C-alpha positions, 0 to 999 in steps of 0.5 A: 228385630233383624235375625241373621243366621250365619253358616260357616264352613271350611272347604278342604280337599279341593284344589285352589283352581276349583275353589272359586268355581265351587264357591260360585256354584254354591252361591248360585244354588243358594240364591236359586233356593231363596232369592231373598237371602243375602249371601256374603261368601268371604274367602280367606286368603289361600295358603298352605302349611309348610312343615320344617325342622323349626315347626309349622308355618302358614305360607300365603300364596300371595307372599311367596315370591319364588321357591328354589332347590338347594341340594336336597332342600327347597328354599321358600323366598317369601315377603319378610322370611325365608324357609327351608325344608327337605323335598323335591321341586316336582312334588311341591309344584303339584301342591301349588295352584298352577294359575299362580306358580310356574316352574321357570327352570329345573331349579326354580318355581316363580309366583307369576304375580311377582314377575316384573319383566322377562329379559334376554340374558345372553342366549337365555332369558331371565325373569326380573321380579318386582323385588329386583331378584333375577331368576333364570328362565329356560329357553324351553319354558319361555313360551309357556311362561308368556302364555301363563302370564297372559292367562294371569292378566286375563283373570 
């Protein structure tokens, strides 16, 4: 008879940036304790809860193309949906994983995975997404954006 003991737990209160390192450390620690154990650590797709006037929405990072400000509201442009909530772009930026999201100008945060190309646009630059949408990229953030994209390609 094959006996399986399964332990499930949820890691909260840990940043997305540190989660993978923590899980790998946990896996290594368990293997050091008992090398015969078969370890399958499955991670659920990272997400955050978005609270709006219409309710609570589970937004997966991988589905959110970009976020923009519209007056005093944040507009989340996701695959198949658009959500609006009151808030500041600087506050939401702190809650997002920095290796996936980049503030491309004062009014936009872009998901780096959706960037198709960066194109010159007059005396400025624009980000062209896979969806065909075009976002402004400020000149002061151009080099940082290129660096963020290189970091994403390496991981």
